[in-house]
PDB file as gemmi writes it, atoms N, CA and C in Angstrom:
CRYST1    1.000    1.000    1.000  90.00  90.00  90.00 P 1                      
ATOM      1  N   UNK A   1      58.041  48.501  60.759  1.00  0.00           N  
ATOM      2  CA  UNK A   1      58.742  47.712  59.769  1.00  0.00           C  
ATOM      3  C   UNK A   1      60.178  48.021  59.835  1.00  0.00           C  
ATOM      4  N   UNK A   2      61.127  47.038  59.985  1.00  0.00           N  
ATOM      5  CA  UNK A   2      62.548  47.280  59.996  1.00  0.00           C  
ATOM      6  C   UNK A   2      63.039  47.885  58.646  1.00  0.00           C  
ATOM      7  N   UNK A   3      64.068  48.646  58.821  1.00  0.00           N  
ATOM      8  CA  UNK A   3      64.692  49.184  57.521  1.00  0.00           C  
ATOM      9  C   UNK A   3      66.199  48.986  57.655  1.00  0.00           C  
ATOM     10  N   UNK A   4      66.820  48.809  56.419  1.00  0.00           N  
ATOM     11  CA  UNK A   4      68.253  48.651  56.396  1.00  0.00           C  
ATOM     12  C   UNK A   4      68.861  49.834  55.643  1.00  0.00           C  
ATOM     13  N   UNK A   5      70.061  50.214  56.063  1.00  0.00           N  
ATOM     14  CA  UNK A   5      70.798  51.226  55.359  1.00  0.00           C  
ATOM     15  C   UNK A   5      71.694  51.900  56.236  1.00  0.00           C  
ATOM     16  N   UNK A   6      72.172  53.091  55.986  1.00  0.00           N  
ATOM     17  CA  UNK A   6      73.165  53.937  56.842  1.00  0.00           C  
ATOM     18  C   UNK A   6      72.380  54.168  58.087  1.00  0.00           C  
ATOM     19  N   UNK A   7      73.125  54.075  59.198  1.00  0.00           N  
ATOM     20  CA  UNK A   7      72.505  54.392  60.521  1.00  0.00           C  
ATOM     21  C   UNK A   7      72.007  55.763  60.526  1.00  0.00           C  
ATOM     22  N   UNK A   8      70.841  55.849  61.002  1.00  0.00           N  
ATOM     23  CA  UNK A   8      70.194  57.150  61.328  1.00  0.00           C  
ATOM     24  C   UNK A   8      68.999  56.886  62.221  1.00  0.00           C  
ATOM     25  N   UNK A   9      68.324  57.946  62.629  1.00  0.00           N  
ATOM     26  CA  UNK A   9      67.162  57.725  63.538  1.00  0.00           C  
ATOM     27  C   UNK A   9      66.097  56.868  62.928  1.00  0.00           C  
ATOM     28  N   UNK A  10      66.024  56.810  61.654  1.00  0.00           N  
ATOM     29  CA  UNK A  10      64.892  56.033  61.005  1.00  0.00           C  
ATOM     30  C   UNK A  10      65.431  54.683  60.500  1.00  0.00           C  
ATOM     31  N   UNK A  11      66.586  54.199  60.974  1.00  0.00           N  
ATOM     32  CA  UNK A  11      67.164  53.070  60.471  1.00  0.00           C  
ATOM     33  C   UNK A  11      67.470  52.068  61.536  1.00  0.00           C  
ATOM     34  N   UNK A  12      67.212  50.781  61.276  1.00  0.00           N  
ATOM     35  CA  UNK A  12      67.321  49.753  62.311  1.00  0.00           C  
ATOM     36  C   UNK A  12      68.706  49.025  62.188  1.00  0.00           C  
ATOM     37  N   UNK A  13      69.243  49.010  60.934  1.00  0.00           N  
ATOM     38  CA  UNK A  13      70.513  48.194  60.769  1.00  0.00           C  
ATOM     39  C   UNK A  13      71.355  48.927  59.716  1.00  0.00           C  
ATOM     40  N   UNK A  14      72.542  48.569  59.618  1.00  0.00           N  
ATOM     41  CA  UNK A  14      73.453  49.161  58.593  1.00  0.00           C  
ATOM     42  C   UNK A  14      74.290  48.073  58.048  1.00  0.00           C  
ATOM     43  N   UNK A  15      74.397  48.020  56.696  1.00  0.00           N  
ATOM     44  CA  UNK A  15      75.322  47.158  56.082  1.00  0.00           C  
ATOM     45  C   UNK A  15      76.391  48.064  55.390  1.00  0.00           C  
ATOM     46  N   UNK A  16      77.645  47.902  55.890  1.00  0.00           N  
ATOM     47  CA  UNK A  16      78.754  48.714  55.329  1.00  0.00           C  
ATOM     48  C   UNK A  16      79.900  47.757  55.228  1.00  0.00           C  
ATOM     49  N   UNK A  17      80.491  47.764  53.962  1.00  0.00           N  
ATOM     50  CA  UNK A  17      81.599  46.753  53.773  1.00  0.00           C  
ATOM     51  C   UNK A  17      82.983  47.510  53.627  1.00  0.00           C  
ATOM     52  N   UNK A  18      83.938  46.833  53.947  1.00  0.00           N  
ATOM     53  CA  UNK A  18      85.331  47.390  53.871  1.00  0.00           C  
ATOM     54  C   UNK A  18      85.573  48.010  52.447  1.00  0.00           C  
ATOM     55  N   UNK A  19      85.140  47.323  51.447  1.00  0.00           N  
ATOM     56  CA  UNK A  19      85.266  47.719  50.038  1.00  0.00           C  
ATOM     57  C   UNK A  19      84.666  49.166  49.885  1.00  0.00           C  
ATOM     58  N   UNK A  20      83.577  49.400  50.550  1.00  0.00           N  
ATOM     59  CA  UNK A  20      82.985  50.763  50.427  1.00  0.00           C  
ATOM     60  C   UNK A  20      83.760  51.788  51.074  1.00  0.00           C  
ATOM     61  N   UNK A  21      84.315  51.562  52.292  1.00  0.00           N  
ATOM     62  CA  UNK A  21      85.057  52.500  53.066  1.00  0.00           C  
ATOM     63  C   UNK A  21      86.426  52.734  52.420  1.00  0.00           C  
ATOM     64  N   UNK A  22      87.009  51.670  51.960  1.00  0.00           N  
ATOM     65  CA  UNK A  22      88.408  51.765  51.406  1.00  0.00           C  
ATOM     66  C   UNK A  22      88.442  52.296  49.953  1.00  0.00           C  
ATOM     67  N   UNK A  23      87.346  52.265  49.312  1.00  0.00           N  
ATOM     68  CA  UNK A  23      87.353  52.816  47.923  1.00  0.00           C  
ATOM     69  C   UNK A  23      87.910  51.864  46.936  1.00  0.00           C  
ATOM     70  N   UNK A  24      87.698  50.580  47.128  1.00  0.00           N  
ATOM     71  CA  UNK A  24      88.130  49.524  46.176  1.00  0.00           C  
ATOM     72  C   UNK A  24      87.178  49.463  45.014  1.00  0.00           C  
ATOM     73  N   UNK A  25      86.026  49.904  45.176  1.00  0.00           N  
ATOM     74  CA  UNK A  25      85.017  49.759  44.177  1.00  0.00           C  
ATOM     75  C   UNK A  25      85.364  50.633  42.960  1.00  0.00           C  
ATOM     76  N   UNK A  26      84.963  50.239  41.779  1.00  0.00           N  
ATOM     77  CA  UNK A  26      85.102  51.003  40.580  1.00  0.00           C  
ATOM     78  C   UNK A  26      83.600  51.153  40.088  1.00  0.00           C  
ATOM     79  N   UNK A  27      83.262  52.362  39.740  1.00  0.00           N  
ATOM     80  CA  UNK A  27      81.995  52.638  39.212  1.00  0.00           C  
ATOM     81  C   UNK A  27      81.107  53.012  40.324  1.00  0.00           C  
ATOM     82  N   UNK A  28      80.008  52.284  40.462  1.00  0.00           N  
ATOM     83  CA  UNK A  28      78.984  52.498  41.434  1.00  0.00           C  
ATOM     84  C   UNK A  28      79.453  52.450  42.829  1.00  0.00           C  
ATOM     85  N   UNK A  29      79.167  53.553  43.702  1.00  0.00           N  
ATOM     86  CA  UNK A  29      79.523  53.607  45.039  1.00  0.00           C  
ATOM     87  C   UNK A  29      78.090  53.615  45.688  1.00  0.00           C  
ATOM     88  N   UNK A  30      77.868  52.829  46.702  1.00  0.00           N  
ATOM     89  CA  UNK A  30      76.624  52.859  47.468  1.00  0.00           C  
ATOM     90  C   UNK A  30      76.371  54.265  48.070  1.00  0.00           C  
ATOM     91  N   UNK A  31      75.206  54.786  47.976  1.00  0.00           N  
ATOM     92  CA  UNK A  31      74.939  56.086  48.433  1.00  0.00           C  
ATOM     93  C   UNK A  31      75.036  56.304  49.961  1.00  0.00           C  
ATOM     94  N   UNK A  32      75.019  55.156  50.743  1.00  0.00           N  
ATOM     95  CA  UNK A  32      75.115  55.213  52.211  1.00  0.00           C  
ATOM     96  C   UNK A  32      76.590  55.150  52.550  1.00  0.00           C  
ATOM     97  N   UNK A  33      77.507  55.041  51.684  1.00  0.00           N  
ATOM     98  CA  UNK A  33      78.853  54.810  51.941  1.00  0.00           C  
ATOM     99  C   UNK A  33      79.636  56.129  51.787  1.00  0.00           C  
ATOM    100  N   UNK A  34      80.642  56.245  52.709  1.00  0.00           N  
ATOM    101  CA  UNK A  34      81.586  57.408  52.546  1.00  0.00           C  
ATOM    102  C   UNK A  34      82.920  56.736  52.369  1.00  0.00           C  
ATOM    103  N   UNK A  35      83.664  57.199  51.325  1.00  0.00           N  
ATOM    104  CA  UNK A  35      85.023  56.640  51.007  1.00  0.00           C  
ATOM    105  C   UNK A  35      86.042  57.388  51.737  1.00  0.00           C  
ATOM    106  N   UNK A  36      86.885  56.665  52.465  1.00  0.00           N  
ATOM    107  CA  UNK A  36      87.929  57.270  53.285  1.00  0.00           C  
ATOM    108  C   UNK A  36      89.339  57.093  52.648  1.00  0.00           C  
ATOM    109  N   UNK A  37      89.465  56.221  51.721  1.00  0.00           N  
ATOM    110  CA  UNK A  37      90.742  56.063  51.064  1.00  0.00           C  
ATOM    111  C   UNK A  37      90.439  55.641  49.578  1.00  0.00           C  
ATOM    112  N   UNK A  38      91.473  55.809  48.718  1.00  0.00           N  
ATOM    113  CA  UNK A  38      91.243  55.360  47.284  1.00  0.00           C  
ATOM    114  C   UNK A  38      92.185  54.183  47.130  1.00  0.00           C  
ATOM    115  N   UNK A  39      91.735  53.000  47.594  1.00  0.00           N  
ATOM    116  CA  UNK A  39      92.484  51.722  47.348  1.00  0.00           C  
ATOM    117  C   UNK A  39      92.531  51.334  45.966  1.00  0.00           C  
ATOM    118  N   UNK A  40      91.568  51.634  45.143  1.00  0.00           N  
ATOM    119  CA  UNK A  40      91.544  51.232  43.680  1.00  0.00           C  
ATOM    120  C   UNK A  40      92.787  51.857  43.077  1.00  0.00           C  
ATOM    121  N   UNK A  41      93.055  53.141  43.352  1.00  0.00           N  
ATOM    122  CA  UNK A  41      94.266  53.750  42.762  1.00  0.00           C  
ATOM    123  C   UNK A  41      95.480  53.094  43.219  1.00  0.00           C  
ATOM    124  N   UNK A  42      95.595  52.742  44.501  1.00  0.00           N  
ATOM    125  CA  UNK A  42      96.745  52.045  45.084  1.00  0.00           C  
ATOM    126  C   UNK A  42      96.899  50.642  44.512  1.00  0.00           C  
ATOM    127  N   UNK A  43      95.827  49.939  44.242  1.00  0.00           N  
ATOM    128  CA  UNK A  43      95.965  48.656  43.523  1.00  0.00           C  
ATOM    129  C   UNK A  43      96.516  48.792  42.138  1.00  0.00           C  
ATOM    130  N   UNK A  44      96.042  49.837  41.499  1.00  0.00           N  
ATOM    131  CA  UNK A  44      96.618  50.175  40.121  1.00  0.00           C  
ATOM    132  C   UNK A  44      98.129  50.401  40.137  1.00  0.00           C  
ATOM    133  N   UNK A  45      98.489  51.193  41.158  1.00  0.00           N  
ATOM    134  CA  UNK A  45     100.000  51.548  41.328  1.00  0.00           C  
ATOM    135  C   UNK A  45     100.732  50.317  41.560  1.00  0.00           C  
ATOM    136  N   UNK A  46     100.196  49.396  42.519  1.00  0.00           N  
ATOM    137  CA  UNK A  46     100.967  48.201  42.808  1.00  0.00           C  
ATOM    138  C   UNK A  46     101.021  47.280  41.561  1.00  0.00           C  
ATOM    139  N   UNK A  47      99.956  47.210  40.819  1.00  0.00           N  
ATOM    140  CA  UNK A  47      99.959  46.408  39.606  1.00  0.00           C  
ATOM    141  C   UNK A  47     101.039  46.842  38.620  1.00  0.00           C  
ATOM    142  N   UNK A  48     101.141  48.166  38.447  1.00  0.00           N  
ATOM    143  CA  UNK A  48     102.190  48.761  37.632  1.00  0.00           C  
ATOM    144  C   UNK A  48     103.633  48.406  38.140  1.00  0.00           C  
ATOM    145  N   UNK A  49     103.716  48.420  39.479  1.00  0.00           N  
ATOM    146  CA  UNK A  49     104.980  48.053  40.064  1.00  0.00           C  
ATOM    147  C   UNK A  49     105.322  46.575  39.789  1.00  0.00           C  
ATOM    148  N   UNK A  50     104.347  45.680  39.896  1.00  0.00           N  
ATOM    149  CA  UNK A  50     104.512  44.292  39.694  1.00  0.00           C  
ATOM    150  C   UNK A  50     104.949  44.018  38.162  1.00  0.00           C  
ATOM    151  N   UNK A  51     104.364  44.731  37.245  1.00  0.00           N  
ATOM    152  CA  UNK A  51     104.656  44.510  35.838  1.00  0.00           C  
ATOM    153  C   UNK A  51     106.042  45.023  35.598  1.00  0.00           C  
ATOM    154  N   UNK A  52     106.410  46.201  36.145  1.00  0.00           N  
ATOM    155  CA  UNK A  52     107.771  46.687  36.035  1.00  0.00           C  
ATOM    156  C   UNK A  52     108.795  45.818  36.608  1.00  0.00           C  
ATOM    157  N   UNK A  53     108.625  45.077  37.804  1.00  0.00           N  
ATOM    158  CA  UNK A  53     109.566  44.262  38.355  1.00  0.00           C  
ATOM    159  C   UNK A  53     109.715  42.950  37.510  1.00  0.00           C  
ATOM    160  N   UNK A  54     108.647  42.446  36.953  1.00  0.00           N  
ATOM    161  CA  UNK A  54     108.733  41.270  36.096  1.00  0.00           C  
ATOM    162  C   UNK A  54     109.513  41.744  34.780  1.00  0.00           C  
ATOM    163  N   UNK A  55     109.307  42.902  34.221  1.00  0.00           N  
ATOM    164  CA  UNK A  55     110.028  43.245  33.113  1.00  0.00           C  
ATOM    165  C   UNK A  55     111.541  43.381  33.374  1.00  0.00           C  
ATOM    166  N   UNK A  56     111.868  43.996  34.503  1.00  0.00           N  
ATOM    167  CA  UNK A  56     113.296  43.998  34.913  1.00  0.00           C  
ATOM    168  C   UNK A  56     113.851  42.713  35.097  1.00  0.00           C  
ATOM    169  N   UNK A  57     113.200  41.797  35.707  1.00  0.00           N  
ATOM    170  CA  UNK A  57     113.653  40.381  35.803  1.00  0.00           C  
ATOM    171  C   UNK A  57     113.874  39.712  34.521  1.00  0.00           C  
ATOM    172  N   UNK A  58     113.019  39.821  33.622  1.00  0.00           N  
ATOM    173  CA  UNK A  58     113.106  39.258  32.277  1.00  0.00           C  
ATOM    174  C   UNK A  58     114.343  39.835  31.500  1.00  0.00           C  
ATOM    175  N   UNK A  59     114.535  41.132  31.630  1.00  0.00           N  
ATOM    176  CA  UNK A  59     115.680  41.835  31.049  1.00  0.00           C  
ATOM    177  C   UNK A  59     116.972  41.300  31.650  1.00  0.00           C  
ATOM    178  N   UNK A  60     116.942  41.136  32.932  1.00  0.00           N  
ATOM    179  CA  UNK A  60     118.184  40.732  33.679  1.00  0.00           C  
ATOM    180  C   UNK A  60     118.504  39.256  33.257  1.00  0.00           C  
ATOM    181  N   UNK A  61     117.529  38.406  33.183  1.00  0.00           N  
ATOM    182  CA  UNK A  61     117.731  37.027  32.737  1.00  0.00           C  
ATOM    183  C   UNK A  61     118.180  36.962  31.273  1.00  0.00           C  
ATOM    184  N   UNK A  62     117.608  37.748  30.414  1.00  0.00           N  
ATOM    185  CA  UNK A  62     117.969  37.745  29.016  1.00  0.00           C  
ATOM    186  C   UNK A  62     119.406  38.235  28.755  1.00  0.00           C  
ATOM    187  N   UNK A  63     119.807  39.191  29.622  1.00  0.00           N  
ATOM    188  CA  UNK A  63     121.110  39.770  29.453  1.00  0.00           C  
ATOM    189  C   UNK A  63     122.222  39.066  30.243  1.00  0.00           C  
ATOM    190  N   UNK A  64     121.801  37.985  31.004  1.00  0.00           N  
ATOM    191  CA  UNK A  64     122.649  37.184  31.885  1.00  0.00           C  
ATOM    192  C   UNK A  64     123.130  38.026  33.142  1.00  0.00           C  
ATOM    193  N   UNK A  65     122.436  39.088  33.435  1.00  0.00           N  
ATOM    194  CA  UNK A  65     122.796  39.927  34.660  1.00  0.00           C  
ATOM    195  C   UNK A  65     122.259  39.187  35.874  1.00  0.00           C  
ATOM    196  N   UNK A  66     121.301  38.311  35.661  1.00  0.00           N  
ATOM    197  CA  UNK A  66     120.741  37.510  36.747  1.00  0.00           C  
ATOM    198  C   UNK A  66     120.627  36.062  36.249  1.00  0.00           C  
ATOM    199  N   UNK A  67     121.026  35.116  36.971  1.00  0.00           N  
ATOM    200  CA  UNK A  67     121.501  35.133  38.393  1.00  0.00           C  
ATOM    201  C   UNK A  67     123.086  35.421  38.423  1.00  0.00           C  
ATOM    202  N   UNK A  68     123.471  36.229  39.386  1.00  0.00           N  
ATOM    203  CA  UNK A  68     124.849  36.399  39.673  1.00  0.00           C  
ATOM    204  C   UNK A  68     125.357  35.169  40.578  1.00  0.00           C  
ATOM    205  N   UNK A  69     126.569  35.067  40.710  1.00  0.00           N  
ATOM    206  CA  UNK A  69     127.119  33.914  41.451  1.00  0.00           C  
ATOM    207  C   UNK A  69     126.625  33.984  42.870  1.00  0.00           C  
ATOM    208  N   UNK A  70     126.442  35.114  43.412  1.00  0.00           N  
ATOM    209  CA  UNK A  70     125.852  35.225  44.846  1.00  0.00           C  
ATOM    210  C   UNK A  70     124.478  34.737  44.962  1.00  0.00           C  
ATOM    211  N   UNK A  71     123.733  34.589  43.823  1.00  0.00           N  
ATOM    212  CA  UNK A  71     122.400  34.024  43.843  1.00  0.00           C  
ATOM    213  C   UNK A  71     122.267  32.542  43.690  1.00  0.00           C  
ATOM    214  N   UNK A  72     123.456  31.951  43.369  1.00  0.00           N  
ATOM    215  CA  UNK A  72     123.482  30.521  43.048  1.00  0.00           C  
ATOM    216  C   UNK A  72     123.733  29.746  44.277  1.00  0.00           C  
ATOM    217  N   UNK A  73     122.964  28.658  44.621  1.00  0.00           N  
ATOM    218  CA  UNK A  73     123.281  27.825  45.717  1.00  0.00           C  
ATOM    219  C   UNK A  73     123.983  26.596  45.185  1.00  0.00           C  
ATOM    220  N   UNK A  74     125.195  26.464  45.696  1.00  0.00           N  
ATOM    221  CA  UNK A  74     126.024  25.373  45.207  1.00  0.00           C  
ATOM    222  C   UNK A  74     125.795  24.063  45.900  1.00  0.00           C  
ATOM    223  N   UNK A  75     126.018  22.953  45.219  1.00  0.00           N  
ATOM    224  CA  UNK A  75     125.818  21.655  45.805  1.00  0.00           C  
ATOM    225  C   UNK A  75     127.110  20.836  45.754  1.00  0.00           C  
ATOM    226  N   UNK A  76     127.460  20.223  46.817  1.00  0.00           N  
ATOM    227  CA  UNK A  76     128.708  19.379  46.811  1.00  0.00           C  
ATOM    228  C   UNK A  76     128.542  18.364  45.761  1.00  0.00           C  
ATOM    229  N   UNK A  77     129.709  18.054  45.082  1.00  0.00           N  
ATOM    230  CA  UNK A  77     129.799  17.025  43.950  1.00  0.00           C  
ATOM    231  C   UNK A  77     129.295  15.744  44.426  1.00  0.00           C  
ATOM    232  N   UNK A  78     129.659  15.262  45.535  1.00  0.00           N  
ATOM    233  CA  UNK A  78     129.220  13.978  46.102  1.00  0.00           C  
ATOM    234  C   UNK A  78     127.734  13.917  46.239  1.00  0.00           C  
ATOM    235  N   UNK A  79     127.129  15.010  46.723  1.00  0.00           N  
ATOM    236  CA  UNK A  79     125.697  15.083  46.965  1.00  0.00           C  
ATOM    237  C   UNK A  79     125.015  15.092  45.554  1.00  0.00           C  
ATOM    238  N   UNK A  80     125.462  15.814  44.642  1.00  0.00           N  
ATOM    239  CA  UNK A  80     124.896  15.815  43.345  1.00  0.00           C  
ATOM    240  C   UNK A  80     124.931  14.444  42.732  1.00  0.00           C  
ATOM    241  N   UNK A  81     126.052  13.749  42.839  1.00  0.00           N  
ATOM    242  CA  UNK A  81     126.192  12.323  42.331  1.00  0.00           C  
ATOM    243  C   UNK A  81     125.156  11.376  42.916  1.00  0.00           C  
ATOM    244  N   UNK A  82     124.949  11.547  44.289  1.00  0.00           N  
ATOM    245  CA  UNK A  82     124.031  10.733  44.975  1.00  0.00           C  
ATOM    246  C   UNK A  82     122.634  10.998  44.544  1.00  0.00           C  
ATOM    247  N   UNK A  83     122.331  12.263  44.300  1.00  0.00           N  
ATOM    248  CA  UNK A  83     121.077  12.701  43.794  1.00  0.00           C  
ATOM    249  C   UNK A  83     120.720  12.147  42.444  1.00  0.00           C  
ATOM    250  N   UNK A  84     121.702  12.189  41.513  1.00  0.00           N  
ATOM    251  CA  UNK A  84     121.520  11.607  40.189  1.00  0.00           C  
ATOM    252  C   UNK A  84     121.407  10.172  40.268  1.00  0.00           C  
ATOM    253  N   UNK A  85     122.038   9.458  41.105  1.00  0.00           N  
ATOM    254  CA  UNK A  85     121.945   8.003  41.249  1.00  0.00           C  
ATOM    255  C   UNK A  85     120.548   7.736  41.752  1.00  0.00           C  
ATOM    256  N   UNK A  86     120.092   8.450  42.665  1.00  0.00           N  
ATOM    257  CA  UNK A  86     118.752   8.180  43.258  1.00  0.00           C  
ATOM    258  C   UNK A  86     117.681   8.456  42.114  1.00  0.00           C  
ATOM    259  N   UNK A  87     117.881   9.318  41.267  1.00  0.00           N  
ATOM    260  CA  UNK A  87     116.834   9.560  40.161  1.00  0.00           C  
ATOM    261  C   UNK A  87     116.848   8.360  39.178  1.00  0.00           C  
ATOM    262  N   UNK A  88     117.970   7.760  39.013  1.00  0.00           N  
ATOM    263  CA  UNK A  88     118.110   6.539  38.127  1.00  0.00           C  
ATOM    264  C   UNK A  88     117.627   5.350  38.806  1.00  0.00           C  
ATOM    265  N   UNK A  89     117.226   5.410  40.132  1.00  0.00           N  
ATOM    266  CA  UNK A  89     116.764   4.237  40.839  1.00  0.00           C  
ATOM    267  C   UNK A  89     117.798   3.422  41.406  1.00  0.00           C  
ATOM    268  N   UNK A  90     118.989   3.977  41.600  1.00  0.00           N  
ATOM    269  CA  UNK A  90     120.164   3.151  42.203  1.00  0.00           C  
ATOM    270  C   UNK A  90     120.849   3.980  43.098  1.00  0.00           C  
TER     271      UNK A  90                                                      
END                                                                             
């Protein structure tokens, strides 16, 4: 009778997923799996960095620190006039 699980002398096949090896699971870890890294903690750290970046962005916009002139893409006056005319259908 075929058996599935971690490879050993009494096993015919093994199912092992990257999530098991990388440690992205929270809670139950399959008993046949060995965790080589703690990606769950890294994902938590990255999420905290994303939140901090958005908070900094919001604060910069609210205080007018962003955008600075160097972040603004200028448009020639003639090009802007042509664009506005095209929006009006003419």
